[in-house]
MDTraj code that builds the backbone (N, CA, C; nanometers):
import mdtraj as md
import numpy as np

residues = "MET SER SER SER ILE HIS ASN LEU GLU SER LEU ARG GLU VAL ALA LEU MET LEU LEU ARG GLU VAL GLU SER LEU ALA SER ARG GLU GLU PRO ARG ASN GLY GLN PRO LEU GLY LEU GLN GLU GLU VAL GLN ARG TYR GLU SER GLU LEU ILE ARG SER ALA LEU GLN ARG THR GLY GLY ASN GLN ARG ARG ALA ALA LYS LEU LEU ARG VAL LYS VAL THR THR LEU ASN CYS LYS ILE LYS ARG LEU GLY ILE ASP THR ASP LEU HIS GLY MET LYS THR ASP LEU LEU HIS PRO ASP PRO ASP SER VAL ARG ARG GLN SER ALA".split()
xyz = np.array([
    [-8.7391, -20.2495, -4.4988],
    [-8.6217, -20.2456, -4.5824],
    [-8.5741, -20.1031, -4.5834],
    [-8.4561, -20.0755, -4.5620],
    [-8.3948, -19.9472, -4.5498],
    [-8.4002, -19.8748, -4.6946],
    [-8.4063, -19.7413, -4.6688],
    [-8.4144, -19.6592, -4.8161],
    [-8.3031, -19.6763, -4.9019],
    [-8.1807, -19.7137, -4.8345],
    [-8.0674, -19.7202, -4.9433],
    [-8.0666, -19.8617, -5.0003],
    [-8.1259, -19.9621, -4.9329],
    [-8.1242, -20.0965, -5.0111],
    [-8.2429, -20.0656, -5.1177],
    [-8.3450, -19.9974, -5.0833],
    [-8.4581, -19.9802, -5.1722],
    [-8.4209, -19.9069, -5.3012],
    [-8.3264, -19.8085, -5.2765],
    [-8.2704, -19.7173, -5.3809],
    [-8.1749, -19.8113, -5.4642],
    [-8.0989, -19.8970, -5.4078],
    [-8.0029, -19.9794, -5.4773],
    [-8.0888, -20.0767, -5.5756],
    [-8.1955, -20.1357, -5.5136],
    [-8.2687, -20.2259, -5.5954],
    [-8.3406, -20.1487, -5.7116],
    [-8.3924, -20.0282, -5.6794],
    [-8.4466, -19.9538, -5.7973],
    [-8.3461, -19.9203, -5.8983],
    [-8.2276, -19.8789, -5.8624],
    [-8.1248, -19.8581, -5.9596],
    [-8.0876, -19.9706, -6.0370],
    [-8.0822, -20.0932, -5.9714],
    [-8.0603, -20.2086, -6.0341],
    [-8.1545, -20.2462, -6.1413],
    [-8.2932, -20.2310, -6.1074],
    [-8.3960, -20.2513, -6.1979],
    [-8.3942, -20.1483, -6.3178],
    [-8.3650, -20.0341, -6.3054],
    [-8.3508, -19.9421, -6.4020],
    [-8.2311, -19.9793, -6.4984],
    [-8.1182, -20.0141, -6.4307],
    [-8.0009, -20.0614, -6.5104],
    [-8.0360, -20.1720, -6.6043],
    [-8.1089, -20.2765, -6.5455],
    [-8.1423, -20.3872, -6.6214],
    [-8.2266, -20.3487, -6.7394],
    [-8.3308, -20.2566, -6.7187],
    [-8.4198, -20.2225, -6.8247],
    [-8.3441, -20.1483, -6.9308],
    [-8.2479, -20.0703, -6.8945],
    [-8.1471, -19.9949, -6.9916],
    [-8.0666, -20.1007, -7.0584],
    [-8.0127, -20.1930, -6.9892],
    [-7.9167, -20.2889, -7.0548],
    [-8.0143, -20.3681, -7.1722],
    [-8.1224, -20.4042, -7.1351],
    [-8.2264, -20.4704, -7.2299],
    [-8.2549, -20.3899, -7.3490],
    [-8.2758, -20.2523, -7.3252],
    [-8.2969, -20.1559, -7.4366],
    [-8.1830, -20.1425, -7.5310],
    [-8.0529, -20.1423, -7.4659],
    [-7.9402, -20.1199, -7.5345],
    [-7.9082, -20.2535, -7.6238],
    [-7.9409, -20.3642, -7.5760],
    [-7.9162, -20.4973, -7.6492],
    [-8.0258, -20.4928, -7.7567],
    [-8.1534, -20.4547, -7.7352],
    [-8.2409, -20.4401, -7.8390],
    [-8.2063, -20.3556, -7.9499],
    [-8.1592, -20.2279, -7.9191],
    [-8.1212, -20.1438, -8.0096],
    [-7.9977, -20.1857, -8.0970],
    [-7.9073, -20.2628, -8.0381],
    [-7.7818, -20.3095, -8.0954],
    [-7.8312, -20.4077, -8.2093],
    [-7.9393, -20.4859, -8.1803],
    [-7.9878, -20.5912, -8.2822],
    [-8.0601, -20.5337, -8.3864],
    [-8.1026, -20.4084, -8.3857],
    [-8.1913, -20.3412, -8.4865],
    [-8.1001, -20.2868, -8.5960],
    [-8.1653, -20.3051, -8.7186],
    [-8.0805, -20.2344, -8.8314],
    [-8.0976, -20.1045, -8.8349],
    [-7.9938, -20.0291, -8.8898],
    [-8.0157, -19.8768, -8.9209],
    [-8.1063, -19.8665, -9.0467],
    [-8.1830, -19.7604, -9.0265],
    [-8.2805, -19.7281, -9.1490],
    [-8.1961, -19.7041, -9.2765],
    [-8.2483, -19.7539, -9.3949],
    [-8.1841, -19.7346, -9.5161],
    [-8.2122, -19.5960, -9.5493],
    [-8.1193, -19.5352, -9.6440],
    [-8.1204, -19.4065, -9.7048],
    [-8.2481, -19.3851, -9.7541],
    [-8.3291, -19.2675, -9.7146],
    [-8.4490, -19.2402, -9.7645],
    [-8.5795, -19.2877, -9.6880],
    [-8.5366, -19.3896, -9.5837],
    [-8.6553, -19.4487, -9.5164],
    [-8.6726, -19.3550, -9.3850],
    [-8.8042, -19.3365, -9.3516],
    [-8.8218, -19.2627, -9.2350],
    [-8.7776, -19.3422, -9.0973],
    [-8.7493, -19.2677, -8.9974],
    [-8.7006, -19.3290, -8.8778],
    [-8.8277, -19.3913, -8.7971],
    [-8.9440, -19.3335, -8.8100],
    [-9.0505, -19.4070, -8.7431],
    [-9.0473, -19.3709, -8.5927],
    [-9.0378, -19.2450, -8.5501],
    [-9.0141, -19.2249, -8.4048],
    [-9.1367, -19.2723, -8.3238],
    [-9.2542, -19.2513, -8.3857],
    [-9.3767, -19.2853, -8.2961],
    [-9.3767, -19.4443, -8.2739],
    [-9.3419, -19.5155, -8.3984],
    [-9.3447, -19.6577, -8.3861],
    [-9.2424, -19.7075, -8.2633],
    [-9.1246, -19.6389, -8.2836],
    [-9.0185, -19.6835, -8.1784],
    [-9.0524, -19.6367, -8.0510],
    [-9.1163, -19.5363, -8.0197],
    [-9.1571, -19.4962, -7.8848],
    [-9.2655, -19.5872, -7.8300],
    [-9.3683, -19.6366, -7.9228],
    [-9.4588, -19.7294, -7.8864],
    [-9.4011, -19.8562, -7.8525],
    [-9.3107, -19.9001, -7.9216],
    [-9.2425, -20.0203, -7.9003],
    [-9.1576, -20.0190, -7.7709],
    [-9.1007, -19.9164, -7.7295],
    [-9.0324, -19.8991, -7.6172],
    [-9.1435, -19.9024, -7.4947],
    [-9.2374, -19.8243, -7.5092],
    [-9.3397, -19.8159, -7.4139],
    [-9.4037, -19.9586, -7.3805],
    [-9.4276, -20.0363, -7.4881],
    [-9.4886, -20.1605, -7.4798],
    [-9.3953, -20.2580, -7.4060],
    [-9.2582, -20.2454, -7.4291],
    [-9.1634, -20.3310, -7.3622],
    [-9.1595, -20.2998, -7.2201],
    [-9.1682, -20.1803, -7.1792],
    [-9.1580, -20.1414, -7.0482],
    [-9.2862, -20.1927, -6.9781],
    [-9.4017, -20.1786, -7.0377],
    [-9.5198, -20.2260, -6.9693],
    [-9.5249, -20.3779, -6.9491],
    [-9.4735, -20.4480, -7.0494],
    [-9.4671, -20.6041, -7.0524],
    [-9.3615, -20.6483, -6.9437],
    [-9.2684, -20.5657, -6.9338],
    [-9.1534, -20.5926, -6.8339],
    [-9.2147, -20.5716, -6.6871],
    [-9.2911, -20.4619, -6.6656],
    [-9.3525, -20.4378, -6.5333],
    [-9.4639, -20.5450, -6.5033],
    [-9.5327, -20.5776, -6.6142],
    [-9.6430, -20.6832, -6.5867],
    [-9.5704, -20.8233, -6.5454],
    [-9.4624, -20.8554, -6.6173],
    [-9.3861, -20.9778, -6.5810],
    [-9.3332, -20.9727, -6.4443],
    [-9.2740, -20.8679, -6.4116],
    [-9.2182, -20.8451, -6.2751],
    [-9.3116, -20.8556, -6.1663],
    [-9.4476, -20.8143, -6.1999],
    [-9.5408, -20.8216, -6.0941],
    [-9.6373, -20.9422, -6.1124],
    [-9.5985, -21.0363, -6.1862],
    [-9.6840, -21.1488, -6.2145],
    [-9.8156, -21.1238, -6.2651],
    [-9.8207, -21.0164, -6.3397],
    [-9.9422, -20.9706, -6.4068],
    [-10.0309, -20.8858, -6.3434],
    [-9.9957, -20.8513, -6.2105],
    [-10.0805, -20.7604, -6.1208],
    [-10.0700, -20.6098, -6.1690],
    [-10.1794, -20.5686, -6.2427],
    [-10.1802, -20.4416, -6.3090],
    [-10.1810, -20.3216, -6.2097],
    [-10.2200, -20.3518, -6.0900],
    [-10.2014, -20.2301, -5.9810],
    [-10.0646, -20.2212, -5.9433],
    [-9.9989, -20.3325, -5.9172],
    [-9.8549, -20.3079, -5.8890],
    [-9.7687, -20.2713, -6.0005],
    [-9.8014, -20.3164, -6.1215],
    [-9.7280, -20.2655, -6.2404],
    [-9.7423, -20.1158, -6.2681],
    [-9.8721, -20.0753, -6.2489],
    [-9.8874, -19.9276, -6.2575],
    [-9.8178, -19.8539, -6.1546],
    [-9.8048, -19.8892, -6.0308],
    [-9.7185, -19.8358, -5.9377],
    [-9.5777, -19.8422, -5.9704],
    [-9.5313, -19.9424, -6.0166],
    [-9.3895, -19.9630, -6.0642],
    [-9.3511, -19.8646, -6.1719],
    [-9.4433, -19.8372, -6.2597],
    [-9.4362, -19.7501, -6.3726],
    [-9.4561, -19.5998, -6.3287],
    [-9.5142, -19.5888, -6.2164],
    [-9.5558, -19.4489, -6.1642],
    [-9.6505, -19.3910, -6.2599],
    [-9.7595, -19.4627, -6.2988],
    [-9.8800, -19.4182, -6.3554],
    [-10.0127, -19.4651, -6.2977],
    [-10.1211, -19.3971, -6.3110],
    [-10.2534, -19.4566, -6.2686],
    [-10.2876, -19.5709, -6.3274],
    [-10.3663, -19.6614, -6.2607],
    [-10.4065, -19.7956, -6.3107],
    [-10.4848, -19.7824, -6.4326],
    [-10.5748, -19.6680, -6.4370],
    [-10.6501, -19.6421, -6.5572],
    [-10.5624, -19.5982, -6.6719],
    [-10.4589, -19.5252, -6.6523],
    [-10.3662, -19.5018, -6.7594],
    [-10.3021, -19.6149, -6.8183],
    [-10.2581, -19.7069, -6.7314],
    [-10.2034, -19.8291, -6.7633],
    [-10.2996, -19.9102, -6.8460],
    [-10.4158, -19.9234, -6.8090],
    [-10.5210, -20.0060, -6.8670],
    [-10.5311, -19.9509, -7.0045],
    [-10.5505, -19.8211, -7.0193],
    [-10.5661, -19.7501, -7.1494],
    [-10.4578, -19.7873, -7.2589],
    [-10.3352, -19.7819, -7.1913],
    [-10.1976, -19.8039, -7.2754],
    [-10.2027, -19.9589, -7.3256],
    [-10.2407, -20.0325, -7.2333],
    [-10.2478, -20.1843, -7.2588],
    [-10.3376, -20.2210, -7.3731],
    [-10.4630, -20.1547, -7.3807],
    [-10.5571, -20.1744, -7.4778],
    [-10.5052, -20.1107, -7.6037],
    [-10.4527, -19.9778, -7.5948],
    [-10.4069, -19.9075, -7.7201],
    [-10.2999, -19.9805, -7.7865],
    [-10.2204, -20.0241, -7.7091],
    [-10.0824, -20.1036, -7.7564],
    [-10.1106, -20.2506, -7.8049],
    [-10.2431, -20.2972, -7.7618],
    [-10.2661, -20.4376, -7.7811],
    [-10.1781, -20.5356, -7.7065],
    [-10.1505, -20.5094, -7.5790],
    [-10.0652, -20.5898, -7.5084],
    [-10.1516, -20.7027, -7.4413],
    [-10.1138, -20.8345, -7.4602],
    [-10.1825, -20.9501, -7.3992],
    [-10.1486, -20.9609, -7.2611],
    [-10.2488, -20.9583, -7.1837],
    [-10.2294, -20.9609, -7.0269],
    [-10.2458, -21.0980, -6.9767],
    [-10.2664, -21.2090, -7.0633],
    [-10.2802, -21.3393, -7.0408],
    [-10.1466, -21.4163, -7.0276],
    [-10.1169, -21.4495, -6.9022],
    [-9.9831, -21.5195, -6.8749],
    [-10.0012, -21.6720, -6.8905],
    [-9.9275, -21.7427, -6.9715],
    [-9.9271, -21.8851, -6.9850],
    [-10.0807, -21.9384, -6.9989],
    [-10.1612, -21.8665, -7.0695],
    [-10.2870, -21.9318, -7.0870],
    [-10.3788, -21.8947, -6.9642],
    [-10.3412, -21.8389, -6.8643],
    [-10.4311, -21.8101, -6.7485],
    [-10.4365, -21.6616, -6.7436],
    [-10.5558, -21.6109, -6.7105],
    [-10.5811, -21.4797, -6.6792],
    [-10.4987, -21.4244, -6.5713],
    [-10.4476, -21.3035, -6.5711],
    [-10.3560, -21.2554, -6.4674],
    [-10.4491, -21.2338, -6.3439],
    [-10.5749, -21.2055, -6.3662],
    [-10.6589, -21.1900, -6.2342],
    [-10.6669, -21.3075, -6.1488],
    [-10.6493, -21.4224, -6.2161],
    [-10.6496, -21.5463, -6.1482],
    [-10.5201, -21.5780, -6.0681],
    [-10.4238, -21.5344, -6.1359],
    [-10.2800, -21.5596, -6.0772],
    [-10.2631, -21.4704, -5.9481],
    [-10.3085, -21.3391, -5.9616],
    [-10.2837, -21.2266, -5.8780],
    [-10.4200, -21.1510, -5.8526],
    [-10.5048, -21.2074, -5.7998],
    [-10.6413, -21.1313, -5.7860],
    [-10.6299, -21.0110, -5.7026],
    [-10.7054, -20.9132, -5.7357],
    [-10.7294, -20.7933, -5.6657],
    [-10.7883, -20.8320, -5.5279],
    [-10.7334, -20.7964, -5.4174],
    [-10.7923, -20.8388, -5.2907],
    [-10.9272, -20.7841, -5.2639],
    [-10.9740, -20.6683, -5.3083],
    [-11.0992, -20.6193, -5.2953],
    [-11.2142, -20.6965, -5.3725],
    [-11.1632, -20.7530, -5.4916],
    [-11.2508, -20.8351, -5.5569],
    [-11.2686, -20.9607, -5.4954],
    [-11.1628, -21.0259, -5.4375],
    [-11.1831, -21.1434, -5.3607],
    [-11.2698, -21.1272, -5.2502],
    [-11.2658, -21.0170, -5.1681],
    [-11.3558, -20.9933, -5.0487],
    [-11.4903, -20.9819, -5.1021],
    [-11.5198, -20.9152, -5.2109],
    [-11.6612, -20.8936, -5.2700],
    [-11.7199, -21.0326, -5.2977],
    [-11.6411, -21.1195, -5.3674],
    [-11.6877, -21.2500, -5.4126],
    [-11.7144, -21.3426, -5.2946],
    [-11.6353, -21.3426, -5.1788],
    [-11.6572, -21.4177, -5.0734],
    [-11.7709, -21.3720, -4.9835],
    [-11.8143, -21.2383, -4.9955],
    [-11.9152, -21.1962, -4.9002],
    [-12.0570, -21.2271, -4.9405],
])
top = md.Topology()
chain = top.add_chain()
for i, resn in enumerate(residues, 1):
    res = top.add_residue(resn, chain, resSeq=i)
    for name in ("N", "CA", "C"):
        top.add_atom(name, md.element.get_by_symbol(name[0]), res)
traj = md.Trajectory(xyz[None], top)
């Protein structure tokens, strides 16, 4: 795939994520007078949405999701645990849907 097509696809993906975020923000109520904004909670909510989106786009494959998010797999795993993100898709473990090729080789050896 040429780099210009890859760049367009990347731009499209970012635009879709931004659109979802704008829609999400539009549906949220403004904080009432005297209530804190909760920046940390909003950042965690946004981070959680990005991780869920990446996992969904990669069929639950955490290695590919980490690459898509431009973080190390260990960082992604820590964030998944810290944020309490369920990696179980439709009642099936994601490892069964998209197993790590190295683990498949080890099991068959």
